[in-house]
A tleap script that builds the chain and sets N, CA, C and O, in Angstrom:
source leaprc.protein.ff14SB
mol = sequence {
  NMET GLY LEU PHE THR LYS LYS LYS THR THR
  GLU GLU VAL THR THR PRO ILE GLN GLU GLU
  LEU TYR LEU VAL THR LYS ALA VAL ASP THR
  THR SER LEU PRO LYS GLU VAL LEU ASN THR
  ASP PHE GLU LEU LEU SER LYS ALA GLU GLU
  LYS SER ASN TYR ARG SER ASN ILE ALA LYS
  SER ILE ARG ASN PRO GLN ILE SER ARG ALA
  VAL SER SER LEU GLN LEU LYS ASN PRO PHE
  LYS GLY CVAL
}
set mol.1.N position { 41.035 44.910 177.378 }
set mol.1.CA position { 40.657 45.761 176.314 }
set mol.1.C position { 41.360 45.095 175.113 }
set mol.1.O position { 42.561 44.826 175.165 }
set mol.2.N position { 40.583 44.825 174.005 }
set mol.2.CA position { 41.089 44.264 172.841 }
set mol.2.C position { 41.915 45.200 171.993 }
set mol.2.O position { 41.882 46.412 172.205 }
set mol.3.N position { 42.683 44.651 171.002 }
set mol.3.CA position { 43.483 45.563 170.084 }
set mol.3.C position { 42.947 45.256 168.763 }
set mol.3.O position { 42.595 44.118 168.452 }
set mol.4.N position { 42.879 46.332 167.928 }
set mol.4.CA position { 42.504 46.227 166.480 }
set mol.4.C position { 43.645 46.579 165.647 }
set mol.4.O position { 44.244 47.644 165.798 }
set mol.5.N position { 43.962 45.711 164.772 }
set mol.5.CA position { 45.231 46.062 163.938 }
set mol.5.C position { 44.884 46.368 162.471 }
set mol.5.O position { 44.184 45.617 161.792 }
set mol.6.N position { 45.400 47.478 162.042 }
set mol.6.CA position { 45.210 47.910 160.694 }
set mol.6.C position { 46.557 47.911 159.945 }
set mol.6.O position { 47.539 48.485 160.415 }
set mol.7.N position { 46.579 47.304 158.855 }
set mol.7.CA position { 47.836 47.246 158.117 }
set mol.7.C position { 48.004 48.462 157.262 }
set mol.7.O position { 47.151 48.776 156.432 }
set mol.8.N position { 49.124 49.165 157.464 }
set mol.8.CA position { 49.457 50.224 156.596 }
set mol.8.C position { 50.501 49.749 155.595 }
set mol.8.O position { 50.803 48.557 155.552 }
set mol.9.N position { 51.010 50.567 154.862 }
set mol.9.CA position { 51.928 50.183 153.736 }
set mol.9.C position { 53.158 49.457 154.392 }
set mol.9.O position { 53.458 48.322 154.022 }
set mol.10.N position { 53.839 50.086 155.325 }
set mol.10.CA position { 55.057 49.465 155.832 }
set mol.10.C position { 54.902 49.169 157.262 }
set mol.10.O position { 55.639 48.307 157.740 }
set mol.11.N position { 53.985 49.808 158.068 }
set mol.11.CA position { 53.992 49.496 159.540 }
set mol.11.C position { 52.576 49.066 159.937 }
set mol.11.O position { 51.619 49.260 159.187 }
set mol.12.N position { 52.468 48.490 161.110 }
set mol.12.CA position { 51.179 48.207 161.681 }
set mol.12.C position { 50.877 49.115 162.740 }
set mol.12.O position { 51.714 49.440 163.582 }
set mol.13.N position { 49.610 49.564 162.718 }
set mol.13.CA position { 49.128 50.516 163.785 }
set mol.13.C position { 48.120 49.793 164.535 }
set mol.13.O position { 47.150 49.263 163.992 }
set mol.14.N position { 48.371 49.767 165.920 }
set mol.14.CA position { 47.225 49.052 166.807 }
set mol.14.C position { 46.571 50.239 167.514 }
set mol.14.O position { 47.201 51.140 168.068 }
set mol.15.N position { 45.266 50.146 167.439 }
set mol.15.CA position { 44.445 51.070 168.258 }
set mol.15.C position { 43.504 50.272 169.107 }
set mol.15.O position { 42.904 49.296 168.655 }
set mol.16.N position { 43.365 50.737 170.467 }
set mol.16.CA position { 42.620 49.913 171.319 }
set mol.16.C position { 41.125 50.106 171.011 }
set mol.16.O position { 40.714 51.166 170.538 }
set mol.17.N position { 40.335 49.085 171.280 }
set mol.17.CA position { 38.911 49.080 171.062 }
set mol.17.C position { 38.264 49.476 172.435 }
set mol.17.O position { 38.636 48.980 173.498 }
set mol.18.N position { 37.268 50.408 172.329 }
set mol.18.CA position { 36.560 50.799 173.479 }
set mol.18.C position { 35.419 49.913 173.742 }
set mol.18.O position { 34.337 50.100 173.184 }
set mol.19.N position { 35.638 48.880 174.637 }
set mol.19.CA position { 34.593 47.806 174.939 }
set mol.19.C position { 33.370 48.440 175.537 }
set mol.19.O position { 32.294 47.881 175.325 }
set mol.20.N position { 33.397 49.558 176.272 }
set mol.20.CA position { 32.112 49.996 176.777 }
set mol.20.C position { 31.177 50.529 175.745 }
set mol.20.O position { 30.033 50.831 176.086 }
set mol.21.N position { 31.578 50.672 174.480 }
set mol.21.CA position { 30.674 51.024 173.446 }
set mol.21.C position { 29.918 49.958 172.826 }
set mol.21.O position { 28.974 50.171 172.066 }
set mol.22.N position { 30.384 48.676 173.190 }
set mol.22.CA position { 29.779 47.484 172.368 }
set mol.22.C position { 29.278 46.454 173.543 }
set mol.22.O position { 29.700 46.442 174.699 }
set mol.23.N position { 28.381 45.680 173.035 }
set mol.23.CA position { 27.918 44.556 173.926 }
set mol.23.C position { 28.895 43.440 173.877 }
set mol.23.O position { 29.012 42.745 172.867 }
set mol.24.N position { 29.640 43.244 175.019 }
set mol.24.CA position { 30.655 42.321 175.073 }
set mol.24.C position { 30.281 41.227 176.056 }
set mol.24.O position { 29.880 41.505 177.187 }
set mol.25.N position { 30.417 39.948 175.609 }
set mol.25.CA position { 30.059 38.834 176.446 }
set mol.25.C position { 31.334 38.305 176.953 }
set mol.25.O position { 32.336 38.223 176.243 }
set mol.26.N position { 31.284 37.909 178.313 }
set mol.26.CA position { 32.429 37.299 178.971 }
set mol.26.C position { 32.151 35.974 179.368 }
set mol.26.O position { 30.967 35.694 179.556 }
set mol.27.N position { 33.008 35.108 179.532 }
set mol.27.CA position { 32.918 33.695 179.830 }
set mol.27.C position { 32.502 33.671 181.409 }
set mol.27.O position { 33.069 34.392 182.230 }
set mol.28.N position { 31.475 32.786 181.740 }
set mol.28.CA position { 31.042 32.665 183.074 }
set mol.28.C position { 31.272 31.263 183.588 }
set mol.28.O position { 30.938 30.321 182.870 }
set mol.29.N position { 31.790 31.056 184.720 }
set mol.29.CA position { 31.945 29.731 185.310 }
set mol.29.C position { 30.574 29.221 185.803 }
set mol.29.O position { 30.092 29.749 186.804 }
set mol.30.N position { 29.934 28.262 185.190 }
set mol.30.CA position { 28.655 27.968 185.576 }
set mol.30.C position { 28.625 27.182 186.903 }
set mol.30.O position { 27.558 27.052 187.503 }
set mol.31.N position { 29.773 26.655 187.373 }
set mol.31.CA position { 29.688 25.969 188.692 }
set mol.31.C position { 29.682 26.985 189.887 }
set mol.31.O position { 29.359 26.623 191.019 }
set mol.32.N position { 30.029 28.194 189.609 }
set mol.32.CA position { 29.956 29.292 190.632 }
set mol.32.C position { 28.521 29.808 190.748 }
set mol.32.O position { 28.246 30.503 191.726 }
set mol.33.N position { 27.572 29.527 189.826 }
set mol.33.CA position { 26.234 30.117 189.889 }
set mol.33.C position { 25.374 29.166 190.912 }
set mol.33.O position { 25.465 27.939 190.862 }
set mol.34.N position { 24.600 29.799 191.766 }
set mol.34.CA position { 23.718 28.958 192.677 }
set mol.34.C position { 22.732 28.117 191.855 }
set mol.34.O position { 22.328 28.414 190.731 }
set mol.35.N position { 22.403 27.050 192.550 }
set mol.35.CA position { 21.525 25.981 191.878 }
set mol.35.C position { 20.116 26.600 191.659 }
set mol.35.O position { 19.411 26.247 190.713 }
set mol.36.N position { 19.713 27.578 192.607 }
set mol.36.CA position { 18.353 28.197 192.420 }
set mol.36.C position { 18.317 29.008 191.132 }
set mol.36.O position { 17.326 28.952 190.403 }
set mol.37.N position { 19.365 29.755 190.837 }
set mol.37.CA position { 19.407 30.633 189.611 }
set mol.37.C position { 19.342 29.696 188.459 }
set mol.37.O position { 18.560 29.971 187.549 }
set mol.38.N position { 20.085 28.597 188.388 }
set mol.38.CA position { 20.063 27.689 187.279 }
set mol.38.C position { 18.713 27.125 187.036 }
set mol.38.O position { 18.271 27.028 185.891 }
set mol.39.N position { 18.009 26.730 188.141 }
set mol.39.CA position { 16.670 26.073 188.075 }
set mol.39.C position { 15.707 27.167 187.659 }
set mol.39.O position { 14.870 26.843 186.816 }
set mol.40.N position { 15.693 28.301 188.074 }
set mol.40.CA position { 14.711 29.228 187.659 }
set mol.40.C position { 14.841 29.628 186.171 }
set mol.40.O position { 13.872 29.769 185.426 }
set mol.41.N position { 16.209 29.806 185.788 }
set mol.41.CA position { 16.444 30.139 184.404 }
set mol.41.C position { 15.941 28.979 183.479 }
set mol.41.O position { 15.384 29.245 182.414 }
set mol.42.N position { 16.150 27.631 183.914 }
set mol.42.CA position { 15.720 26.588 183.147 }
set mol.42.C position { 14.120 26.523 182.996 }
set mol.42.O position { 13.547 26.245 181.943 }
set mol.43.N position { 13.535 26.802 184.128 }
set mol.43.CA position { 12.042 26.880 184.116 }
set mol.43.C position { 11.496 28.008 183.164 }
set mol.43.O position { 10.535 27.803 182.424 }
set mol.44.N position { 12.105 29.107 183.218 }
set mol.44.CA position { 11.717 30.257 182.341 }
set mol.44.C position { 11.933 29.905 180.913 }
set mol.44.O position { 11.075 30.185 180.076 }
set mol.45.N position { 13.113 29.263 180.578 }
set mol.45.CA position { 13.396 28.872 179.225 }
set mol.45.C position { 12.306 27.801 178.712 }
set mol.45.O position { 11.851 27.818 177.569 }
set mol.46.N position { 11.972 26.930 179.637 }
set mol.46.CA position { 11.052 25.867 179.256 }
set mol.46.C position { 9.679 26.419 178.973 }
set mol.46.O position { 9.004 25.980 178.042 }
set mol.47.N position { 9.244 27.425 179.807 }
set mol.47.CA position { 7.931 28.093 179.579 }
set mol.47.C position { 7.963 28.828 178.318 }
set mol.47.O position { 6.962 28.784 177.603 }
set mol.48.N position { 8.988 29.499 177.954 }
set mol.48.CA position { 9.183 30.346 176.729 }
set mol.48.C position { 9.154 29.375 175.534 }
set mol.48.O position { 8.559 29.689 174.503 }
set mol.49.N position { 9.771 28.238 175.663 }
set mol.49.CA position { 9.721 27.340 174.587 }
set mol.49.C position { 8.312 26.731 174.300 }
set mol.49.O position { 7.898 26.609 173.147 }
set mol.50.N position { 7.596 26.357 175.391 }
set mol.50.CA position { 6.270 25.950 175.219 }
set mol.50.C position { 5.455 26.992 174.530 }
set mol.50.O position { 4.761 26.665 173.567 }
set mol.51.N position { 5.489 28.209 174.950 }
set mol.51.CA position { 4.748 29.377 174.327 }
set mol.51.C position { 5.114 29.523 172.882 }
set mol.51.O position { 4.225 29.871 172.105 }
set mol.52.N position { 6.325 29.295 172.434 }
set mol.52.CA position { 6.753 29.572 171.077 }
set mol.52.C position { 6.302 28.432 170.252 }
set mol.52.O position { 6.178 28.587 169.037 }
set mol.53.N position { 6.033 27.231 170.852 }
set mol.53.CA position { 5.636 26.037 169.972 }
set mol.53.C position { 4.121 26.021 169.793 }
set mol.53.O position { 3.601 25.299 168.943 }
set mol.54.N position { 3.355 26.883 170.660 }
set mol.54.CA position { 1.990 26.952 170.626 }
set mol.54.C position { 1.410 27.391 169.344 }
set mol.54.O position { 1.797 28.462 168.877 }
set mol.55.N position { 0.536 26.698 168.726 }
set mol.55.CA position { -0.038 27.106 167.463 }
set mol.55.C position { -1.635 27.139 167.645 }
set mol.55.O position { -2.200 26.076 167.899 }
set mol.56.N position { -2.320 28.227 167.533 }
set mol.56.CA position { -3.724 28.254 167.749 }
set mol.56.C position { -4.349 27.716 166.504 }
set mol.56.O position { -3.893 27.879 165.372 }
set mol.57.N position { -5.493 27.026 166.832 }
set mol.57.CA position { -6.415 26.364 165.649 }
set mol.57.C position { -7.161 27.447 164.972 }
set mol.57.O position { -8.195 27.858 165.499 }
set mol.58.N position { -6.732 27.960 163.837 }
set mol.58.CA position { -7.454 28.869 163.125 }
set mol.58.C position { -8.654 28.304 162.361 }
set mol.58.O position { -9.503 29.052 161.875 }
set mol.59.N position { -8.706 27.071 162.270 }
set mol.59.CA position { -9.849 26.468 161.587 }
set mol.59.C position { -10.942 25.881 162.531 }
set mol.59.O position { -11.769 25.066 162.122 }
set mol.60.N position { -10.906 26.313 163.746 }
set mol.60.CA position { -11.895 25.753 164.701 }
set mol.60.C position { -13.396 26.120 164.400 }
set mol.60.O position { -14.322 25.359 164.682 }
set mol.61.N position { -13.547 27.253 163.851 }
set mol.61.CA position { -14.892 27.833 163.602 }
set mol.61.C position { -15.454 27.364 162.326 }
set mol.61.O position { -16.627 27.647 162.082 }
set mol.62.N position { -14.745 26.663 161.456 }
set mol.62.CA position { -15.113 26.241 160.173 }
set mol.62.C position { -15.781 24.842 160.273 }
set mol.62.O position { -15.167 23.887 160.749 }
set mol.63.N position { -17.035 24.747 159.818 }
set mol.63.CA position { -17.775 23.510 159.991 }
set mol.63.C position { -17.569 22.462 158.787 }
set mol.63.O position { -17.773 21.261 158.965 }
set mol.64.N position { -17.170 22.968 157.598 }
set mol.64.CA position { -16.980 22.036 156.528 }
set mol.64.C position { -15.573 21.376 156.806 }
set mol.64.O position { -14.584 22.091 156.962 }
set mol.65.N position { -15.499 20.009 156.863 }
set mol.65.CA position { -14.211 19.416 157.197 }
set mol.65.C position { -13.131 19.564 156.091 }
set mol.65.O position { -11.942 19.587 156.406 }
set mol.66.N position { -13.530 19.662 154.812 }
set mol.66.CA position { -12.576 19.774 153.778 }
set mol.66.C position { -11.881 21.242 153.743 }
set mol.66.O position { -10.678 21.398 153.537 }
set mol.67.N position { -12.733 22.213 153.955 }
set mol.67.CA position { -12.252 23.586 154.112 }
set mol.67.C position { -11.372 23.731 155.356 }
set mol.67.O position { -10.336 24.395 155.337 }
set mol.68.N position { -11.848 23.050 156.496 }
set mol.68.CA position { -11.112 23.110 157.784 }
set mol.68.C position { -9.698 22.512 157.503 }
set mol.68.O position { -8.714 23.133 157.904 }
set mol.69.N position { -9.553 21.323 156.826 }
set mol.69.CA position { -8.244 20.699 156.592 }
set mol.69.C position { -7.428 21.650 155.681 }
set mol.69.O position { -6.221 21.799 155.873 }
set mol.70.N position { -8.034 22.241 154.768 }
set mol.70.CA position { -7.243 23.144 153.796 }
set mol.70.C position { -6.718 24.285 154.590 }
set mol.70.O position { -5.532 24.600 154.494 }
set mol.71.N position { -7.626 24.989 155.450 }
set mol.71.CA position { -7.138 26.143 156.166 }
set mol.71.C position { -6.028 25.733 157.111 }
set mol.71.O position { -5.039 26.455 157.238 }
set mol.72.N position { -6.162 24.581 157.787 }
set mol.72.CA position { -5.105 24.081 158.666 }
set mol.72.C position { -3.796 23.815 157.967 }
set mol.72.O position { -2.731 24.063 158.532 }
set mol.73.N position { -3.851 23.340 156.806 }
set mol.73.CA position { -2.668 23.021 156.090 }
set mol.73.C position { -1.869 24.278 155.730 }
set mol.73.O position { -0.642 24.261 155.633 }
set mol.74.N position { -2.596 25.333 155.542 }
set mol.74.CA position { -2.022 26.619 155.109 }
set mol.74.C position { -1.534 27.408 156.278 }
set mol.74.O position { -0.873 28.431 156.103 }
set mol.75.N position { -1.856 26.938 157.529 }
set mol.75.CA position { -1.399 27.634 158.666 }
set mol.75.C position { 0.170 27.492 158.825 }
set mol.75.O position { 0.721 26.393 158.873 }
set mol.76.N position { 0.825 28.671 158.900 }
set mol.76.CA position { 2.266 28.730 159.022 }
set mol.76.C position { 2.769 29.087 160.341 }
set mol.76.O position { 2.067 29.825 161.032 }
set mol.77.N position { 3.819 28.693 160.763 }
set mol.77.CA position { 4.325 29.060 162.089 }
set mol.77.C position { 5.142 30.348 161.854 }
set mol.77.O position { 5.989 30.416 160.964 }
set mol.78.N position { 4.855 31.360 162.683 }
set mol.78.CA position { 5.440 32.651 162.608 }
set mol.78.C position { 6.730 32.645 163.372 }
set mol.78.O position { 6.707 32.501 164.595 }
set mol.79.N position { 7.836 32.792 162.724 }
set mol.79.CA position { 9.177 32.840 163.400 }
set mol.79.C position { 9.459 34.085 164.184 }
set mol.79.O position { 10.346 34.118 165.038 }
set mol.80.N position { 8.700 35.103 163.889 }
set mol.80.CA position { 8.872 36.435 164.528 }
set mol.80.C position { 7.895 36.683 165.706 }
set mol.80.O position { 7.825 37.748 166.318 }
set mol.81.N position { 7.147 35.577 165.956 }
set mol.81.CA position { 6.192 35.737 167.124 }
set mol.81.C position { 6.981 35.960 168.473 }
set mol.81.O position { 7.951 35.276 168.798 }
set mol.82.N position { 6.493 36.919 169.168 }
set mol.82.CA position { 7.159 37.222 170.571 }
set mol.82.C position { 6.835 36.011 171.461 }
set mol.82.O position { 5.882 35.269 171.225 }
set mol.83.N position { 7.631 35.857 172.440 }
set mol.83.CA position { 7.464 34.869 173.469 }
set mol.83.C position { 6.934 35.453 174.696 }
set mol.83.O position { 6.729 34.743 175.680 }
savepdb mol mol.pdb
quit
């Protein structure tokens, strides 16, 4: 349990932080994890990265090449797109 210190005028008061109220990350020894878990996690991350990099062609139905190029250049990557 961590401690939080508040400075008062002449004395320091330490109050314990209730860790169960917060999302607390702890260090994990990666050598203790099984190889199967590491490989499946890596595969899932690779698939998610491929999905996030995919950009659909919004100009595929436009027949005029100049307009198609203009529309493609305006296509932005959405950083909020779900994976």
